[in-house]
C-alpha positions in Angstrom: -28.9 -8.3 9.6 -26.7 -10.7 7.7 -28.2 -9.6 4.4 -27.3 -6.0 5.3 -23.8 -7.0 6.0 -23.5 -8.9 2.9 -25.0 -6.0 0.9 -22.2 -3.7 2.6 -19.5 -6.2 1.8 -20.5 -5.9 -1.8 -20.4 -2.0 -1.8 -17.0 -2.1 0.0 -15.4 -4.6 -2.5 -16.7 -2.4 -5.5 -15.2 0.7 -3.8 -11.9 -1.0 -3.2 -11.5 -2.5 -6.8 -12.6 0.6 -8.6 -10.1 2.9 -6.3 -7.6 0.4 -7.2 -8.1 0.5 -10.8 -8.4 4.2 -11.2 -5.3 5.1 -9.2 -3.1 2.8 -11.2 -2.9 5.6 -13.6 -1.5 8.3 -11.2 2.3 7.6 -11.9 1.8 7.3 -15.8 -0.6 10.1 -16.9 2.0 12.9 -16.9 5.1 11.1 -18.6 2.3 9.5 -21.1 1.2 13.1 -21.8 4.8 14.3 -22.2 5.6 11.3 -24.6 2.6 12.7 -26.6 4.2 16.1 -26.9 2.4 17.8 -24.1 4.2 20.9 -22.4 4.2 21.4 -18.7 1.5 24.1 -19.2 -0.6 21.8 -21.5 -0.5 18.9 -18.6 -1.7 21.6 -16.1 -4.6 22.5 -18.6 -5.4 18.6 -18.9 -5.5 18.3 -15.3 -7.5 21.6 -14.7 -10.0 20.7 -17.6 -10.6 17.2 -16.2 -11.3 18.8 -12.8 -13.8 21.3 -14.6 -15.8 18.3 -16.2 -15.6 16.6 -13.0 -17.0 19.6 -11.1 -19.6 19.6 -13.5 -20.7 16.0 -13.1 -20.5 16.5 -9.3 -23.0 19.2 -9.1 -25.3 17.2 -11.6 -25.5 14.1 -9.7 -26.8 15.2 -6.5 -30.3 15.8 -7.5 -30.3 12.9 -9.8 -29.0 10.6 -7.2 -31.8 11.8 -4.7 -34.5 11.4 -7.3 -33.7 8.3 -9.3 -31.6 6.1 -6.8 -28.0 5.4 -6.4 -27.2 1.9 -8.0 -27.9 3.3 -11.5 -25.3 6.0 -11.1 -22.6 3.7 -10.1 -23.0 0.9 -12.8 -23.6 3.1 -15.8 -20.5 5.5 -15.1 -18.4 2.2 -14.9 -19.4 0.7 -17.8 -18.8 4.0 -19.9 -15.4 4.8 -18.1 -14.3 1.3 -18.8 -14.5 2.0 -22.6 -13.0 5.4 -22.4 -9.9 4.0 -20.6 -9.3 1.4 -23.3 -9.6 4.4 -25.7 -6.6 6.1 -24.0 -4.4 3.4 -25.3 -5.2 4.1 -28.9 -4.6 7.7 -29.2 -1.9 9.7 -31.1 -2.0 13.2 -29.8 -2.2 15.2 -26.5 -5.2 17.0 -27.7 -6.9 13.5 -28.0 -5.9 12.8 -24.5 -7.2 16.0 -23.1 -10.4 15.3 -24.6 -10.7 11.6 -23.5 -9.6 12.7 -19.9 -12.1 15.3 -19.6 -14.9 12.9 -20.9 -13.7 10.4 -18.5 -13.6 12.8 -15.6 -17.2 13.9 -16.2 -18.4 10.2 -16.2 -16.5 9.3 -13.0 -17.8 12.5 -11.2 -21.1 10.4 -10.7 -19.2 7.7 -8.6 -17.9 9.0 -5.2 -20.9 11.2 -4.3 -23.3 8.2 -5.4 -20.9 5.9 -3.3 -21.0 7.9 -0.3 -24.8 8.4 -0.5 -25.2 4.7 -1.0 -23.2 3.6 2.0 -24.8 6.3 4.2 -28.1 4.4 3.9 -26.6 1.4 5.9 -26.1 3.7 9.0 -28.6 4.3 11.7 -26.5 6.9 13.7 -23.5 9.1 13.4 -21.2 6.4 15.2 -22.1 3.9 12.4 -21.7 6.6 9.8 -18.2 7.3 11.1 -17.3 3.8 11.0 -18.5 3.2 7.6 -16.6 6.3 6.1 -13.5 5.0 7.9 -13.7 1.8 6.4 -14.3 3.5 2.7 -11.1 5.5 3.8 -9.2 2.3 4.7 -9.9 0.7 1.6 -9.2 3.6 -0.6 -5.8 4.0 1.1 -5.0 0.3 0.7 -5.6 1.0 -3.2 -3.4 4.2 -2.9 -0.8 2.0 -1.5 -0.6 -0.6 -4.1 -2.0 1.0 -7.2 0.9 3.4 -7.7 3.3 0.5 -7.5 1.3 -1.5 -9.9 0.8 1.4 -12.3 4.5 2.4 -12.3 5.5 -1.1 -12.8 2.9 -1.8 -15.6 4.1 1.5 -17.3 7.8 0.6 -17.1 7.0 -2.9 -18.3 4.4 -2.9 -20.9 4.0 0.7 -21.9 1.6 3.4 -21.0 -1.0 2.8 -23.7 -1.4 -0.9 -22.7 -1.6 0.0 -19.3 -4.5 2.3 -20.1 -6.2 -0.8 -22.0 -5.8 -3.0 -19.0 -7.4 -0.4 -16.6 -10.4 -0.3 -19.0 -10.9 -4.1 -19.1 -10.4 -4.4 -15.3 -13.2 -1.6 -14.9 -15.5 -3.5 -17.2 -15.4 -6.5 -14.8 -16.2 -4.5 -11.9 -18.9 -2.7 -13.6 -20.5 -6.0 -14.3 -20.1 -7.2 -10.7 -21.4 -3.9 -9.3 -24.5 -4.4 -11.5 -25.3 -7.8 -10.3 -24.6 -7.2 -6.4 -25.1 -3.8 -5.4 -28.4 -3.2 -3.3 -29.8 0.0 -2.0 -31.0 0.4 1.6 -32.3 3.8 3.4 -32.6 4.3 6.8 -34.7 7.4 7.5 -33.1 9.7 9.9 -34.5 13.1 10.1 -32.6 16.1 11.4 -34.7 19.3 12.3 -31.9 21.5 12.0 -31.2 20.3 8.4 -31.6 22.7 5.4 -32.0 22.1 1.8 -28.5 21.5 0.0 -27.5 23.4 -3.0 -24.8 25.9 -3.9 -26.3 29.0 -2.1 -27.5 27.2 0.8 -24.0 26.1 1.7 -23.5 29.5 3.1 -26.4 29.3 5.5 -25.1 26.0 7.2 -22.1 26.6 9.1 -21.4 23.0 9.5 -21.4 22.2 5.7 -19.5 25.6 4.9 -16.7 24.4 7.5 -16.4 21.0 5.8 -16.3 22.6 2.2 -13.6 25.0 3.1 -11.4 22.3 4.6 -12.0 20.3 1.5 -11.0 22.9 -0.9 -7.9 23.5 1.3 -7.0 19.8 1.4 -7.6 19.3 -2.2 -5.7 22.2 -3.3 -2.6 20.8 -1.4 -3.4 17.3 -3.0 -3.3 18.9 -6.5 -0.1 20.2 -6.2 1.3 16.9 -4.9 -0.6 15.2 -8.0 1.1 17.8 -10.3 4.5 17.8 -8.8 5.6 14.3 -7.9 4.9 12.5 -11.3 6.5 15.5 -13.1 9.8 14.5 -11.2 9.4 11.5 -13.8 9.8 14.0 -16.7 12.3 16.6 -15.3 14.7 14.3 -13.3 14.3 11.2 -15.6 13.2 9.0 -12.6 11.2 5.8 -13.6 7.4 5.7 -13.1 8.0 2.9 -10.4 9.8 5.5 -8.1 7.1 8.1 -8.4 4.7 5.1 -7.7 6.5 4.4 -4.5 6.2 8.1 -3.4 2.6 7.8 -3.7 2.4 4.5 -1.9 4.0 6.2 0.9 1.3 8.8 1.3 -1.1 6.0 1.2 0.5 4.1 4.1 0.3 7.3 6.2 -3.6 7.4 5.7 -3.7 3.7 6.4 -2.2 4.6 9.9 -4.6 7.0 11.0 -7.5 5.2 9.5 -6.5 1.9 11.5 -7.5 4.0 14.8 -11.1 3.6 14.8 -11.5 5.4 18.3 -10.8 8.5 16.4 -14.4 8.2 14.9 -15.6 9.2 18.4 -14.0 12.7 18.3 -15.7 15.5 17.0 -15.7 15.7 13.2 -15.0 19.3 12.8 -12.1 19.3 15.3 -10.5 16.3 13.6 -10.6 18.3 10.2 -9.2 21.5 11.6 -6.2 19.7 13.4 -5.5 17.5 10.2 -5.4 20.7 8.0 -3.3 22.8 10.6 -0.8 19.7 10.8 -0.7 19.7 7.1 0.1 23.3 6.8 2.8 23.2 9.4 4.5 20.2 7.5 4.3 22.2 4.2 6.2 25.1 5.9 8.9 22.8 7.3 9.2 21.1 3.8 9.7 24.6 2.2 12.5 25.4 4.5 14.4 22.2 3.7 14.0 20.7 7.2 11.6 17.9 5.9 12.2 15.5 3.0 9.5 14.8 0.4 9.2 11.3 1.4 8.3 12.2 5.1 6.2 15.1 4.0 4.0 12.5 1.9 3.7 10.2 4.9 2.6 13.1 7.0 0.1 14.2 4.4 -1.3 10.8 4.3 -1.8 10.8 8.1 -3.5 14.0 7.7 -5.7 12.7 4.7 -6.7 9.9 6.6 -7.8 12.1 9.6 -9.6 14.7 7.5 -11.6 12.8 4.9 -13.6 10.5 6.8 -14.5 13.5 9.3 -15.7 15.5 6.4 -18.1 12.8 5.1 -19.4 12.1 8.7 -19.8 15.9 9.2 -21.9 16.0 5.8 -24.2 13.3 6.9 -25.0 15.0 10.3 -25.6 18.2 8.7 -28.4 17.2 6.4 -31.2 14.9 6.1 -30.6 11.5 4.8 -32.8 12.1 1.6 -30.5 15.0 0.5 -27.3 13.2 1.2 -26.9 12.9 -2.5 -26.9 16.7 -3.2 -24.6 17.2 -0.1 -22.0 14.7 -1.3 -22.4 16.2 -4.9 -21.6 19.5 -3.8 -18.6 18.4 -1.4 -17.2 16.6 -4.5 -17.6 19.7 -6.7 -15.5 21.8 -3.9 -12.8 19.0 -4.1 -12.6 19.5 -7.8 -12.5 23.1 -7.5 -9.5 22.7 -5.2 -8.0 20.4 -7.8 -8.7 22.8 -10.8 -7.2 26.0 -8.8 -4.1 24.1 -7.7 -3.4 22.2 -11.1 -3.7 25.3 -13.3 -1.9 27.6 -10.9 0.9 25.2 -10.2 1.6 24.8 -14.0 2.0 28.6 -14.5 3.8 29.6 -11.4 6.4 26.7 -10.7 9.1 28.3 -12.4 8.6 31.5 -10.6 7.8 30.4 -7.0 7.3 27.2 -5.2 3.9 25.6 -5.7 4.4 24.3 -2.2 4.5 27.8 -0.7 1.3 28.6 -2.3 -0.3 25.7 -1.1 0.9 26.6 2.4 -0.8 30.1 2.2 -3.7 28.7 0.8 -4.1 26.1 3.6 -3.4 28.6 6.2 -5.9 31.2 4.8 -8.7 28.6 4.9 -7.7 27.6 8.3 -8.2 31.2 9.5 -11.5 31.7 8.0 -12.7 28.2 9.4 -11.6 29.2 12.8 -13.5 32.5 12.4 -16.8 30.8 11.2 -16.4 28.1 14.0 -15.9 30.5 16.9 -18.4 32.9 15.7 -21.2 30.3 15.4 -23.5 30.0 18.4 -23.0 26.6 20.1 -26.5 25.8 19.7 -26.3 25.9 15.9 -23.0 24.0 15.8 -24.8 21.3 17.8 
């Protein structure tokens, strides 16, 4: 039991450090791309292209993880990504930045589905799954609180290029740590109602479909924020430290929700629906000018803290343990698809119509579809 706890601790440490390091680039990517001569449309293409390669990696990693194990697909991507991040600091054109970011996104796409599959092997039941996913969420939110502040400060102090070099060196260190200390463990839990997981079978599993639709909506809205908030640095002449603080506020909101472990006892699907509904209402209030961006980001963080662990828990209960890699791979691919759609569309329409309004429409449409699926699904199937 003590050995298992230590192994889980190494996983949590790795997740936290990796999340912290990678989130540092949040406030600096857009201004760095603009500095290299990228237009707003080009920046949107960069974000979308990186999500396309991320989606490709997500779809590839699931079967590989289930077949060859998880540790391999955490350590190798970390080593490769470290060198790709360092290369960011030596480029001279936005085209090269596009290529490097796309390659890096493909490599990093292997990380999160593999990590979720790895930690799911340390739980014997749904309650433990929920707790583990909540802890991962808390660690990620701590990273999201401090990383934008660190990234904004580094970008303003030592420059964007040097910040990327530091990110790469830090990832190299954690890659060595992961290689030495990460261990695999798998409790076999059979779910007779489970089905094989691939893109087509998603539509045959109501619970997975609910999770993936919610994930698409949440990540679409998140993509709009990822694009719009850093762009304030370019349009309004704000410092990267200022936009870093805005992202940190969202992290604080998520931390508030994730700290309430008793929420893990509530139905995962209902938590997801409530979180998405609250986020849509907040968007509507923001669009009408009755809510500041700062308050909205805090509420958005709360909704993220409610939805993301619930989604991960719902996935683990919908499929057999030996198919977690595929399930989380498809889930990450859906997340990437939401980011692709929002980044590309936002870059095109932002001068014509509010991206926040389109995000509200997407969220409400997905919520309606989710409600129809849930209430038209027999209770025995949902159970």
